[in-house]
MITI-323708 format. One record per residue: residue in three letters; x, y, z of N, C-alpha, C in turn. Coordinates in pm, whole numbers, padded with zeros to 5 digits, m for minus. Atoms other than C-alpha are relative to their C-alpha. Last residue first. Example, Ala and Ser with C-alpha at 12.3 -4.5 7.8 and 13.67 -1.06 7.14 Angstrom:
REM residues 2
PT   resn   n.east   n.north     n.up   ca.east   ca.north    ca.up   c.east   c.north     c.up
PT    Ser   m00082    m00119   m00006     01367     m00106    00714   m00077     00109    00073
PT    Ala    00089    m00119    00000     01230     m00450    00780    00090     00120    00000
REM end
This chain:
REM residues 362
PT   resn   n.east   n.north     n.up   ca.east   ca.north    ca.up   c.east   c.north     c.up
PT    Phe    00007     00011   m00187    m03049      14060    15044   m00152     00001    00025
PT    Met   m00074     00149   m00048    m02996      13982    14683   m00062    m00010    00096
PT    Thr    00115     00113    00082    m03275      14226    14507    00031    m00130    00064
PT    Gly    00163    m00004   m00031    m03218      14505    14781   m00039    m00147   m00013
PT    Val   m00012     00091   m00102    m02814      14475    14697   m00136    m00008    00074
PT    Val   m00102     00143    00044    m02845      14508    14329    00001    m00067    00175
PT    Val    00039     00049    00078    m03112      14840    14360    00071    m00197    00024
PT    Gly    00075     00041   m00087    m02864      14952    14604   m00147    m00068   m00050
PT    Leu   m00049     00137   m00064    m02613      14911    14358   m00073     00048    00113
PT    Ala   m00082     00164    00055    m02836      15071    14130    00033    m00121    00074
PT    Ser    00105     00038   m00038    m02948      15384    14305    00012    m00144   m00021
PT    Leu    00059     00041   m00190    m02589      15451    14381   m00090    m00097    00004
PT    Pro   m00096     00024   m00050    m02513      15455    13999   m00004    m00096    00108
PT    Gly   m00229    m00015   m00048    m02734      15616    13873   m00011    m00125    00058
PT    Ser   m00029    m00020   m00139    m03098      15434    13781    00145     00017    00016
PT    Asp    00119    m00137    00015    m03293      15357    13382    00002     00046    00201
PT    Ser   m00087    m00095    00057    m02982      15113    13301   m00125     00092    00016
PT    Met   m00085    m00080    00005    m02986      14934    13646    00030     00115   m00082
PT    Gly   m00025    m00147   m00073    m03261      14847    13681    00074     00039   m00023
PT    Asp    00096    m00099    00155    m03270      14549    13326   m00063     00127    00127
PT    Val   m00056    m00054    00129    m02954      14476    13526   m00067     00043   m00068
PT    Ala   m00090    m00146   m00090    m03144      14411    13883    00051     00030   m00122
PT    Lys    00111    m00088   m00035    m03425      14160    13667    00161     00153    00073
PT    Glu    00029    m00047    00175    m03124      13991    13496   m00049     00134    00060
PT    Val   m00110    m00069   m00053    m02947      13922    13947   m00079     00038   m00178
PT    Lys    00014    m00148   m00096    m03324      13837    14017    00204     00094   m00050
PT    His    00153    m00017    00027    m03352      13498    13774    00026     00161    00042
PT    Leu   m00023    m00076    00131    m02949      13452    13792   m00121     00096   m00026
PT    Thr   m00107    m00135   m00016    m02978      13416    14189   m00096     00033   m00185
PT    Thr    00024    m00138    00001    m03324      13218    14063    00068     00068    00073
PT    Ala    00092    m00069    00097    m03132      12947    13838   m00096     00097    00066
PT    Ala   m00050    m00037    00065    m02871      12924    14143   m00075     00004   m00145
PT    Asp    00018    m00146   m00082    m03130      12825    14404    00115     00097   m00110
PT    Arg    00150    m00087    00006    m03281      12582    14137    00047     00081    00095
PT    Tyr   m00019    m00084    00119    m02889      12425    14057   m00151     00112    00031
PT    Leu   m00082    m00090    00065    m02827      12424    14380   m00020     00081   m00126
PT    Thr   m00002    m00083   m00087    m03090      12212    14510   m00001     00123   m00012
PT    Asp    00028    m00099    00138    m03102      11938    14204   m00034     00166    00099
PT    Glu    00142    m00095   m00056    m02927      11684    14477   m00029     00153   m00126
PT    Asn    00113     00025   m00027    m02734      11395    14274   m00140     00110    00052
PT    Val    00009     00061    00135    m02403      11534    14058   m00205    m00055    00051
PT    Leu    00006    m00041    00096    m02396      11840    14335   m00028    m00090   m00118
PT    Arg    00096    m00115   m00023    m02461      11642    14647   m00012     00077   m00101
PT    Gly    00089     00125    00034    m02171      11354    14512   m00120     00099    00016
PT    Leu    00029     00015    00109    m01945      11694    14443   m00129    m00100   m00020
PT    Thr    00030    m00090    00079    m01991      11806    14808   m00009    m00012   m00148
PT    Gly   m00083    m00095   m00011    m01954      11463    14993   m00091     00159   m00104
PT    Glu   m00077    m00029   m00112    m02177      11120    14943    00065     00141   m00007
PT    Gly    00068    m00118    00002    m02473      11147    14668    00126     00034    00117
PT    Lys    00078    m00032   m00124    m02414      10765    14634   m00040     00115    00076
PT    Asp    00079     00087    00103    m02269      10809    14245   m00109     00016    00202
PT    Ile    00046    m00134    00052    m02027      11049    14426   m00156    m00047   m00033
PT    Lys    00085    m00112   m00143    m01943      10788    14692   m00092     00080   m00075
PT    Ala    00099     00074   m00089    m01919      10492    14431   m00063     00119    00066
PT    Ala    00030     00006    00085    m01665      10752    14185   m00180    m00091    00038
PT    Ile    00070    m00084   m00012    m01428      10812    14477   m00176    m00014   m00084
PT    Ser    00085    m00057   m00117    m01435      10464    14525   m00022     00121    00017
PT    Asn    00180     00076   m00046    m01402      10362    14197   m00052     00058    00083
PT    Val    00141    m00010    00127    m01135      10606    14079   m00105    m00024    00018
PT    Lys    00001    m00193   m00064    m00939      10549    14429   m00120    m00002   m00082
PT    Glu    00134     00056   m00070    m00990      10152    14260   m00006     00147    00084
PT    Leu    00175     00043    00032    m00845      10326    13952   m00041    m00108    00113
PT    Thr    00071    m00076   m00008    m00536      10462    14152   m00103     00002   m00084
PT    Ala    00022    m00044   m00078    m00415      10131    14268   m00096     00218    00009
PT    Tyr    00133     00069    00031    m00454      09952    13908   m00037     00067    00208
PT    Ala    00126    m00026    00118    m00228      10260    13752   m00137    m00103    00132
PT    Glu    00033    m00104   m00047     00048      10237    14078   m00114     00042   m00028
PT    Asp    00081    m00005   m00156     00062      09869    14076   m00103     00180    00014
PT    Tyr    00166     00090    00018     00056      09910    13658   m00035    m00035    00208
PT    Leu    00114    m00095    00103     00338      10123    13683   m00138    m00069   m00023
PT    Ala    00116    m00115   m00131     00467      09966    13955   m00022     00064   m00034
PT    Asp    00093     00008   m00060     00562      09645    13737   m00103     00104    00107
PT    Asp   m00091     00011   m00105     00876      09719    13495   m00185     00002    00086
PT    Asn   m00100     00076   m00079     00914      09547    13173   m00044     00032    00204
PT    Val    00029     00170    00066     00639      09613    12927    00085    m00103    00146
PT    Leu    00070     00072    00037     00627      10012    13042   m00058    m00165    00020
PT    Lys    00071     00016   m00100     00986      10055    13120   m00139    m00068    00070
PT    Gly   m00009     00113   m00084     01015      09940    12807    00010    m00004    00180
PT    Leu    00105     00141    00013     00781      10187    12674    00072    m00126    00073
PT    Thr    00121    m00019   m00041     00948      10487    12801   m00103    m00154    00040
PT    Gly    00150    m00157    00025     01252      10397    12742   m00098    m00024    00094
PT    Thr   m00049    m00112    00032     01492      10076    12785   m00104     00070   m00055
PT    Gly    00027    m00127   m00101     01372      09804    12974    00069     00083   m00046
PT    Glu   m00129    m00008   m00038     01531      09473    12757   m00076     00137    00123
PT    Asn    00017     00096   m00033     01225      09365    12578    00120     00033    00124
PT    Ala    00195     00007   m00002     01088      09753    12454    00103    m00149    00125
PT    Lys    00055    m00145   m00111     01447      09799    12350   m00110    m00037    00131
PT    Thr   m00146     00037   m00101     01432      09514    12173    00022     00072    00083
PT    Ser    00060     00085   m00110     01112      09586    12047    00128    m00031    00034
PT    Val    00082    m00054   m00142     01229      09921    11941   m00001    m00149    00080
PT    Glu   m00086    m00035   m00078     01494      09754    11732   m00070     00043    00119
PT    Arg   m00065     00074   m00045     01262      09498    11542    00098     00140    00136
PT    Leu    00065     00005   m00137     01042      09830    11506    00033    m00090    00068
PT    Asn    00028    m00078   m00145     01330      09997    11330   m00134    m00065    00086
PT    Ala   m00151     00000   m00117     01449      09720    11144   m00028     00086    00109
PT    Phe    00028     00092   m00070     01061      09642    11008    00149    m00007    00089
PT    Thr    00127     00023   m00122     01003      10016    10896    00044    m00127    00114
PT    Asp   m00036    m00064   m00072     01379      09970    10680   m00118     00038    00182
PT    Asn   m00063     00035   m00046     01212      09701    10539    00101     00085    00091
PT    Ala    00047     00095   m00057     00937      09820    10440    00144    m00049    00113
PT    Asn    00059    m00056   m00148     01140      10142    10354   m00101    m00120    00103
PT    Val   m00072    m00093   m00163     01321      09924    10132   m00027     00067    00119
PT    Tyr   m00057     00148   m00050     01055      09675    09981    00094     00096    00101
PT    Leu    00055     00055   m00062     00876      10000    09852    00039    m00063    00094
PT    Thr    00060    m00065   m00131     01127      10156    09744   m00055    m00053    00122
PT    Asp   m00050     00050   m00226     01265      09840    09586   m00039     00165    00078
PT    Glu   m00073    m00035   m00096     01070      09945    09159    00016    m00024    00146
PT    Ala   m00131    m00061    00017     00945      09772    08959    00142     00077    00028
PT    Ile   m00102     00128    00041     00689      09532    09101    00144     00066   m00080
PT    Leu    00055     00104   m00144     00515      09827    09328    00056    m00099   m00052
PT    Arg   m00162    m00108   m00102     00640      10100    09061   m00003    m00074    00064
PT    Gly   m00170     00038   m00014     00430      09895    08859    00058     00078    00047
PT    Leu   m00040     00118    00001     00096      09850    09034    00155    m00026   m00088
PT    Thr   m00020     00005   m00130     00099      10242    09074    00091    m00150    00009
PT    Gly    00127     00030   m00076     00118      10329    08743    00009    m00091    00129
PT    Lys    00084    m00129   m00021     00406      10280    08517   m00117    m00079    00056
PT    Gly   m00009    m00059   m00107     00690      09980    08526   m00102     00171    00042
PT    Glu   m00086    m00176    00044     00738      09905    08166    00047     00104    00168
PT    Lys   m00182     00007    00009     00651      09543    08310    00106     00095   m00024
PT    Val   m00057     00069   m00083     00326      09688    08428    00119    m00029   m00026
PT    Gln   m00031    m00125   m00092     00240      09897    08161    00053    m00037    00120
PT    Ala   m00138    m00051    00034     00290      09549    07926    00055     00171    00126
PT    Val   m00169     00098   m00044     00110      09351    08196    00054     00149   m00105
PT    Ile   m00086    m00016   m00117    m00145      09661    08130    00031    m00112    00066
PT    Asp   m00040    m00152    00018    m00179      09667    07724    00040     00048    00140
PT    Lys   m00153    m00007    00050    m00226      09285    07745    00089     00096    00068
PT    Leu   m00098     00072   m00183    m00523      09323    08039    00170    m00016   m00128
PT    Asp   m00093    m00129   m00099    m00609      09582    07734    00069    m00082    00094
PT    Gly   m00093    m00096    00035    m00624      09297    07442    00090     00138    00097
PT    Val   m00160     00040   m00036    m00726      09059    07674    00065     00074   m00118
PT    Thr   m00058     00022   m00114    m01047      09270    07729    00109    m00076   m00004
PT    Val   m00089    m00125   m00076    m01080      09363    07406    00064    m00008    00100
PT    Val   m00127    m00058    00117    m01113      09020    07231    00025     00095    00119
PT    Ala   m00160    m00007   m00074    m01304      08964    07531    00025     00002   m00067
PT    Asp   m00061    m00070   m00152    m01559      09190    07382    00069    m00068    00089
PT    Asp   m00061    m00098    00029    m01554      09057    07041    00056     00055    00144
PT    Tyr   m00130     00066    00019    m01634      08675    07166    00036     00156   m00035
PT    Leu   m00071     00084   m00092    m01949      08811    07377    00181    m00012   m00002
PT    Thr   m00016    m00129   m00122    m02080      09008    07094    00126    m00034    00118
PT    Ser   m00153     00022   m00026    m02016      08694    06869    00037     00145    00057
PT    Asp   m00015    m00187   m00055    m02390      08674    06886    00165    m00070   m00016
PT    Thr   m00027    m00102    00135    m02392      08269    06737   m00013     00175    00022
PT    Met   m00078     00074    00192    m02331      08042    07006    00022     00127   m00155
PT    Leu   m00187    m00024   m00015    m02295      08305    07289    00051    m00119   m00102
PT    Arg   m00067    m00091   m00014    m02685      08395    07206    00186    m00035   m00002
PT    Gly   m00036    m00003    00134    m02798      08034    07182    00040     00139   m00059
PT    Ile   m00113     00051    00093    m02658      07979    07485   m00062     00004   m00093
PT    Thr   m00142    m00067    00030    m02817      08278    07638    00053    m00110   m00012
PT    Gly   m00029     00013   m00132    m03172      08200    07485    00150     00069    00007
PT    Glu    00065    m00015   m00116    m03280      08199    07150    00064    m00055    00105
PT    Gly   m00080    m00053   m00082    m03000      08178    06858   m00064     00062    00124
PT    Gln    00068    m00142    00047    m03167      08010    06576    00044     00138    00087
PT    Asp   m00003    m00045    00160    m02978      07746    06655   m00005     00126   m00062
PT    Met   m00134    m00029    00001    m03038      07710    07025    00084     00065   m00162
PT    Arg    00035    m00104   m00002    m03372      07698    06929    00183     00087    00035
PT    Ala    00050    m00085    00106    m03328      07429    06707    00000     00173    00061
PT    Met   m00105     00024    00099    m03138      07210    06981    00015     00110   m00139
PT    Val   m00109    m00106    00015    m03366      07322    07179    00156    m00027   m00062
PT    Ala    00067    m00103    00000    m03654      07133    06956    00084     00147    00112
PT    Lys    00009    m00076    00139    m03444      06878    06920   m00073     00183    00019
PT    Leu   m00137    m00050    00009    m03402      06801    07289    00104     00078   m00192
PT    Asp   m00073    m00098   m00066    m03741      06781    07360    00114     00057   m00081
PT    Val    00076    m00092    00108    m03823      06567    07034    00059     00123    00083
PT    Val   m00089     00000    00130    m03535      06319    07192   m00047     00148   m00070
PT    Ala   m00055    m00097   m00006    m03715      06379    07537    00117     00013   m00128
PT    Gly    00141    m00107   m00022    m04101      06270    07349    00188     00072    00140
PT    Gln    00016    m00020    00147    m03873      05937    07206   m00080     00185    00021
PT    Val   m00135     00005    00079    m03672      05867    07536   m00067     00048   m00132
PT    Asp   m00111    m00124   m00065    m03997      05917    07726    00096     00027   m00074
PT    His    00046    m00172    00037    m04196      05718    07465    00062     00104    00066
PT    Tyr    00028    m00047    00057    m04018      05413    07489   m00021     00168   m00021
PT    Leu   m00091    m00104    00067    m03996      05411    07812    00103     00060   m00092
PT    Gly    00058    m00095   m00109    m04382      05364    07866    00187     00080   m00015
PT    Pro    00026    m00073    00053    m04344      05094    07646    00017     00168    00028
PT    Asp    00077    m00167   m00056    m04261      04843    07958    00044     00149   m00169
PT    Asn    00178     00008    00067    m04153      04568    07787   m00049     00090    00074
PT    Val    00023     00054    00153    m03712      04555    07778   m00156     00005   m00077
PT    Leu   m00073    m00032    00090    m03716      04842    08025   m00013    m00042   m00120
PT    Leu    00110    m00137    00041    m03940      04689    08280    00003     00013   m00119
PT    Gly    00171     00081    00060    m03818      04349    08236   m00032     00078   m00027
PT    Phe   m00043     00076    00136    m03434      04512    08312   m00085    m00044   m00065
PT    Thr    00021    m00147    00060    m03630      04691    08656    00030    m00023   m00145
PT    Gly   m00202    m00110   m00010    m03683      04397    08759   m00070     00082   m00098
PT    Glu   m00101    m00027   m00088    m03912      04142    08604    00046     00056    00001
PT    Gly    00043    m00105   m00056    m04148      04161    08291    00062     00084    00098
PT    Ser    00153    m00031   m00049    m04225      03842    08168    00019     00144    00090
PT    Asp    00103    m00007    00068    m03950      03842    07969   m00100    m00028    00018
PT    Ile   m00004    m00168    00074    m03664      04017    08179   m00126    m00085   m00076
PT    Lys    00052    m00143   m00060    m03774      03725    08436   m00019     00108   m00097
PT    Arg    00185     00036   m00014    m03724      03416    08213   m00076     00119    00037
PT    Met    00040    m00067    00122    m03400      03597    08051   m00163    m00045    00052
PT    Val    00052    m00140    00044    m03309      03590    08440   m00052     00046   m00127
PT    Asn    00032    m00051   m00083    m03378      03219    08536   m00039     00124   m00058
PT    Asp    00052     00033   m00025    m03147      03074    08228   m00166     00095    00041
PT    Leu   m00027    m00143    00073    m02870      03339    08287   m00178    m00080   m00044
PT    Lys    00018    m00080   m00065    m02917      03052    08640   m00051     00140   m00124
PT    Ser    00116    m00018   m00063    m02966      02782    08438   m00063     00169    00062
PT    Val    00081     00013    00054    m02683      02809    08272   m00132     00042    00035
PT    Ala   m00037    m00168    00046    m02427      02943    08548   m00126     00008   m00144
PT    Asn    00079    m00142   m00100    m02560      02649    08726   m00025     00089   m00005
PT    Val    00101     00057    00088    m02475      02374    08401   m00093     00111    00106
PT    Ile    00039    m00063    00141    m02120      02567    08352   m00175    m00038   m00003
PT    Ser   m00012    m00130   m00006    m02064      02521    08721   m00037     00066   m00087
PT    Asp    00107     00005   m00059    m02158      02114    08736   m00026     00192    00028
PT    Arg    00110    m00004    00099    m01948      02117    08369   m00113     00078    00146
PT    Ser    00163    m00162   m00044    m01720      02321    08510   m00086    m00062   m00013
PT    Glu   m00065     00000   m00087    m01399      01955    08554   m00130     00145    00017
PT    Asp    00067     00133   m00124    m01524      01848    08281   m00029     00000    00121
PT    Val    00148     00039   m00013    m01513      02083    08073   m00023    m00034    00097
PT    Leu    00078    m00126    00004    m01167      02220    08172   m00155    m00026    00042
PT    Asp   m00008    m00016   m00096    m01079      01848    08096   m00015     00089    00054
PT    Gly    00069     00105   m00057    m01197      01856    07777   m00002    m00031    00128
PT    Ile    00099    m00078   m00017    m00987      02199    07721   m00145    m00105    00107
PT    Gln   m00038    m00116   m00113    m00671      02034    07796   m00168     00017    00032
PT    Gly    00040    m00011   m00118    m00788      01775    07541    00013     00079    00164
PT    Phe    00147     00091   m00022    m00848      01964    07290   m00028    m00071    00138
PT    Val    00119    m00187    00030    m00556      02207    07326   m00116    m00091    00021
PT    Arg   m00098    m00075   m00147    m00264      01846    07368   m00156     00124    00076
PT    Asn    00040     00124   m00096    m00495      01698    07045    00004     00071    00164
PT    Gln    00113    m00005   m00043    m00439      02009    06884   m00034    m00106    00066
PT    Asn    00061    m00157   m00091    m00101      02062    06959   m00126     00004    00015
PT    Arg   m00090     00050   m00137    m00010      01667    06838   m00042     00092    00073
PT    Asp    00081     00113   m00075    m00216      01687    06575    00006     00005    00120
PT    Leu    00072    m00027    00027    m00035      02050    06460   m00136    m00102    00078
PT    Asn    00005    m00059   m00144     00265      01893    06532   m00110     00038    00044
PT    Thr    00003     00032   m00140     00180      01628    06301    00049     00066    00139
PT    Ile    00117     00056    00029     00113      01919    06005    00001    m00170    00159
PT    Leu    00081    m00151   m00045     00419      02083    06034   m00149    m00064    00012
PT    Gln   m00058     00001   m00145     00641      01720    06043   m00108     00165    00011
PT    Asp    00018     00124   m00071     00473      01675    05701    00034     00043    00184
PT    Val    00124     00029   m00110     00499      01985    05627   m00056    m00067    00022
PT    Thr    00033     00064    00124     00857      01993    05636   m00135     00014    00050
PT    Ala    00122     00052   m00011     00993      02200    05925   m00080    m00019   m00156
PT    Arg    00141    m00050   m00039     01333      02371    05810   m00083    m00072    00016
PT    Glu    00178     00096    00031     01623      02274    05701   m00108     00027    00089
PT    Leu    00068    m00025   m00123     02014      02460    05685   m00190    m00062   m00056
PT    Thr    00133    m00009    00115     02245      02297    05444   m00075     00084    00198
PT    Gln    00082     00093   m00119     02653      02322    05479   m00147     00041   m00077
PT    Val    00001    m00120   m00025     02835      02330    05147   m00129    m00063    00098
PT    Ala    00169    m00026   m00055     02949      02005    05079   m00008     00139    00052
PT    Ser    00075    m00044   m00105     03270      02067    04832   m00148    m00022    00037
PT    Gly    00017     00166   m00016     03276      01908    04485    00035    m00021    00100
PT    Pro    00107     00076    00107     03417      02259    04345    00018    m00111    00049
PT    Glu   m00020     00055    00132     03607      02436    04627   m00054    m00028   m00022
PT    Leu    00097     00177   m00020     03466      02672    04894    00025    m00038   m00132
PT    Leu    00077     00091    00104     03619      03007    04901    00037    m00100    00001
PT    Ala   m00094     00026    00069     03772      03173    05291   m00088    m00057   m00143
PT    Ala    00035     00161   m00033     03517      03335    05482    00081     00003   m00172
PT    Asp   m00096     00020   m00067     03602      03750    05497    00049    m00140    00001
PT    Asp   m00085    m00081    00156     03329      03859    05231    00159    m00055    00119
PT    Ser    00014    m00129    00011     03053      03656    05422    00161    m00004   m00047
PT    Gly   m00144     00097   m00104     02888      03329    05275    00018     00193    00073
PT    Phe   m00059    m00101    00044     02631      03453    04946    00179    m00031    00137
PT    Ser   m00036    m00133   m00060     02371      03210    05043    00149     00023   m00024
PT    Val   m00183     00014   m00056     02232      02905    04850    00014     00103    00083
PT    Gly   m00039    m00117   m00053     01844      02836    04828    00184     00011    00037
PT    Leu   m00094     00004   m00100     01758      02495    04648    00036     00114    00026
PT    Phe   m00118    m00056    00054     01446      02527    04471    00138    m00059    00147
PT    Gln   m00120     00013   m00085     01055      02385    04561    00146     00018   m00093
PT    Gly   m00140    m00052    00037     00758      02475    04361    00138    m00003    00103
PT    Gly   m00128     00137    00043     00443      02443    04547    00065     00071   m00043
PT    Leu    00071     00102    00098     00087      02684    04602    00098    m00136   m00014
PT    Leu    00102     00053   m00100     00265      02898    04902   m00117    m00094   m00035
PT    Asn    00157    m00084   m00066     00508      03050    04678   m00103    m00143    00068
PT    Thr    00041    m00104    00084     00909      02907    04560   m00113     00081    00027
PT    Gln    00113    m00059    00062     00939      02749    04857   m00016     00089   m00052
PT    Gln    00166    m00164   m00061     01265      02691    05026   m00061    m00045   m00212
PT    Ile    00053    m00015    00088     01570      02401    05047   m00150     00088    00003
PT    Glu    00090     00061   m00024     01888      02534    05171   m00098     00003   m00057
PT    Ala    00160     00078    00069     02157      02565    05175   m00098     00003    00006
PT    Thr    00148     00142    00014     02422      02741    05321   m00053    m00016   m00113
PT    Ser    00111     00014    00068     02762      02973    05277   m00024    m00131    00115
PT    Asp    00162    m00077   m00088     03012      02987    05531   m00106     00023   m00057
PT    Glu    00004    m00010   m00111     03278      02837    05357   m00115    m00002    00066
PT    Arg   m00064    m00075   m00122     03223      03050    05070    00017    m00089    00049
PT    Leu    00017     00075   m00088     03087      03005    04689    00059     00036    00129
PT    Val   m00090    m00020   m00063     03100      03235    04414   m00014    m00029    00118
PT    Thr    00096     00044   m00122     02931      03199    04127    00080     00009    00089
PT    Gly    00013    m00077   m00076     03146      03261    03854   m00086     00040    00108
PT    Asp   m00182    m00086   m00023     03135      03035    03653   m00016     00061    00029
PT    Ala   m00075    m00031    00146     02761      02892    03645    00170     00040    00089
PT    Val   m00027    m00104    00074     02654      02625    03919    00105     00085   m00043
PT    Tyr   m00123    m00108    00072     02634      02330    03972   m00068     00044    00041
PT    Phe    00021    m00187    00193     02438      02084    04134    00150     00006    00017
PT    Asp   m00074    m00033    00075     02414      01733    04363   m00026     00117   m00052
PT    Ile    00006    m00059    00122     02232      01630    04664    00092     00051   m00056
PT    Leu   m00077    m00095    00132     02235      01428    04849   m00050    m00027   m00085
PT    Val    00025    m00049    00098     01981      01276    05140    00093     00102   m00071
PT    Lys    00094    m00127    00029     02070      01090    05454    00031     00085   m00144
PT    Ser    00164    m00073   m00132     02145      00816    05635   m00060     00114   m00041
PT    Glu   m00070    m00012   m00106     02541      00755    05475   m00187     00035    00068
PT    Glu   m00174     00073   m00037     02488      00851    05140   m00063    m00036    00148
PT    Ile   m00020     00017   m00166     02097      00908    04987    00094    m00098    00017
PT    Gly   m00023     00145   m00053     02028      01012    04596    00004     00024    00209
PT    Ile    00059    m00045   m00141     01934      01364    04446   m00022    m00203    00035
PT    Asn    00025     00071    00037     02123      01482    04080   m00032    m00021    00180
PT    Arg   m00004     00118    00133     02216      01753    03862   m00034    m00181    00122
PT    Ile    00004     00085   m00101     01994      02013    04046    00083    m00113   m00071
PT    Lys    00139     00071    00045     02011      02368    03847    00100    m00140    00084
PT    Gly   m00045     00181    00016     02245      02661    03869   m00127    m00111    00011
PT    Val   m00103     00031    00049     02240      03004    03932    00110    m00101   m00038
PT    Glu   m00018     00143    00023     01894      03134    03908    00101     00004    00008
PT    Val   m00008    m00037    00143     01855      03495    04109    00053    m00171   m00021
PT    Gly    00093    m00005    00067     01640      03455    04424    00044     00049   m00140
PT    Ala    00053    m00141    00050     01965      03579    04611   m00158     00011   m00029
PT    Met   m00129    m00085   m00085     02173      03273    04504   m00121     00149    00004
PT    Arg    00081    m00157   m00047     01879      03041    04369    00090    m00003    00098
PT    Val   m00124    m00082   m00194     02007      02671    04283   m00026     00142   m00035
PT    Pro    00005    m00115    00030     01635      02555    04009    00116     00020    00095
PT    Asp    00059    m00100   m00043     01460      02221    03996    00140     00122   m00003
PT    Gly    00030    m00122    00142     01603      01999    03688   m00086     00097    00134
PT    Leu   m00159    m00040    00058     01616      01714    03989   m00064     00078   m00121
PT    Lys    00007     00102    00162     01339      01688    04196    00162     00064   m00061
PT    Ile   m00116    m00023    00187     01262      01826    04531    00042    m00093   m00069
PT    Gly    00007    m00094    00104     00950      01824    04761    00098     00044   m00157
PT    Val    00092     00034    00024     01053      01616    05037   m00036     00125   m00111
PT    Ala    00042    m00127    00155     01429      01707    05100   m00143    m00069   m00049
PT    Ser    00163     00011    00099     01457      01528    05442    00045     00107   m00112
PT    Lys    00041     00121   m00046     01822      01499    05641   m00181    m00076   m00064
PT    Phe    00177    m00048   m00022     01938      01726    05420    00038    m00132    00066
PT    Tyr    00038     00092   m00011     02369      01684    05231   m00131     00081    00068
PT    Ala    00067     00019   m00120     02469      01888    05005   m00051    m00074    00105
PT    Lys    00059     00061   m00088     02744      01886    04724   m00115     00073    00145
PT    Tyr    00016    m00017   m00098     02904      02099    04446   m00115    m00117    00078
PT    Glu    00086     00108   m00039     02998      02095    04067   m00002     00032    00200
PT    Arg   m00038     00002   m00120     03111      02449    03923   m00119    m00119    00085
PT    Gln    00122     00041   m00079     02984      02477    03574    00154    m00040    00106
PT    Asp   m00111     00065   m00126     03202      02635    03313   m00106    m00058    00080
PT    Glu   m00022    m00075   m00100     02952      02713    02993    00098    m00078    00117
PT    Phe   m00088    m00101   m00005     03004      02645    02643   m00007     00049    00083
PT    Pro   m00086     00010    00029     02811      02358    02644    00166     00076    00017
PT    His   m00065    m00159   m00031     02553      02389    02872    00158     00001   m00090
PT    Trp   m00155     00002    00011     02349      02128    02864   m00015     00095   m00061
PT    Asp   m00143    m00020   m00127     02067      02083    03155    00096    m00026   m00074
PT    Glu   m00019    m00070   m00123     01806      02156    02906    00091     00073    00077
PT    Ala   m00140    m00050    00008     01971      01949    02587   m00052     00154    00149
PT    Leu   m00114     00123   m00002     01759      01595    02709    00099     00144   m00015
PT    Glu   m00031     00033   m00163     01436      01840    02765    00145    m00042    00025
PT    Ile    00057    m00088   m00116     01438      02016    02450    00055    m00040    00117
PT    Met   m00132    m00100   m00015     01597      01788    02235    00035     00072    00096
PT    Val   m00124     00070   m00050     01318      01519    02331    00129     00097   m00041
PT    Gly   m00003     00028   m00160     01076      01770    02218    00074    m00091    00092
PT    Leu   m00021    m00120   m00002     01201      01829    01878    00000     00047    00134
PT    Val   m00118    m00012   m00017     01241      01485    01803    00040     00143    00104
PT    Ile   m00017     00116   m00114     00870      01437    01894    00076     00000    00046
PT    Leu    00008    m00103   m00145     00780      01786    01722    00074    m00146    00099
PT    Thr   m00097    m00131   m00030     00966      01596    01408   m00021     00075    00103
PT    Ile   m00142    m00047   m00098     00814      01345    01427    00136     00050    00035
PT    Leu    00042     00051   m00149     00474      01440    01418    00145    m00030   m00020
PT    Phe    00049    m00045   m00054     00555      01628    01038    00040    m00036    00213
PT    Phe   m00166    m00070   m00014     00762      01364    00911   m00057     00127    00110
PT    Ile   m00101     00092   m00062     00445      01178    00960    00125     00080    00048
PT    Gly    00071     00012   m00172     00225      01459    00863    00053    m00140    00113
PT    Val   m00041    m00112   m00117     00425      01517    00526   m00037    m00006    00135
PT    Lys   m00122     00035   m00025     00413      01103    00418    00064     00163    00125
PT    Lys   m00050     00148   m00101     00054      01095    00469    00104     00067    00077
PT    Glu    00018    m00084   m00169     00003      01460    00274    00049    m00139    00079
PT    Ala   m00061    m00104    00005     00242      01283   m00040   m00041     00063    00151
PT    Thr    00028    m00097    00121     00041      00970   m00012    00094     00073    00061
PT    Met    00058    m00104   m00095     00136      00616    00095   m00015     00101   m00046
PT    Thr   m00100    m00138   m00023     00166      00326   m00123   m00084     00103    00126
PT    Met    00098    m00119   m00063    m00010      00031   m00002    00089     00045   m00011
REM end
């Protein structure tokens, strides 16, 4: 059976695709013109890593994994890096994830600048992180422990929880039936109406305040108080400035020390007088320290009191003058007669007047 030209072309095209795919797969790690440096790393576990995964340094791909095997109960990973990639003795290799969805690569660190270069074929120090299986195992272990403790706590507190739930049920039942203050608040519509009325009144008050009614409304809308306050503050500033400059009585009191000096001198004089008085010097000192004056004054007062008592009783001439009115009446009669005599003297001669006066008096 002969093949047509179309079939031959189709078969050739299919074979070409297959060969191209194989060449791409085989030639991915084939770099005939690139120098490579071989290294190895030992891990306790290498979950998810596979042949051909990239080797990256600071996120930049510098090589690939060439072989994965087991050696002395550890996982041996052979990898290479491109020529020019520097690994040092303190460089570390670590299996890392590309993203949260998966994908692994071998991350290699730079190492310190003062460390020696690592020769090709040497083993790189490794860092290992917990695998997903280990994380799940630890999570299960922690979960079991936590839930076990919670279960023990629930068992120990079962009676307390039951009592608390019972009390809470009783409280809710009382509230639902309108018992107690909170029950009245929940079931009595009067509170709602009161609150609604209060809100309406508050809105009315706020509206009046917004319109400038009342004292608070005027304070909120009228700028007179603010202007007056500004003027007052300005006046206070002027007064303070004048005081600082020493103007006026208050300014002179603050700026000048004359009053202080005078007061200091006065206090000094008072101290001197007080000292002399305490020492018994001068009249005031004798008055303060000598008891003789006090005794004499006390005796004098006793005499004065005795005389005043006698006068009050009508004893003696002064007592009779104070308490009796006979002398007063006699003196008044005599003066009346003298007045008549003086009136008669104007019409008579001296001798006649003298005779009238003598006759009047006797």
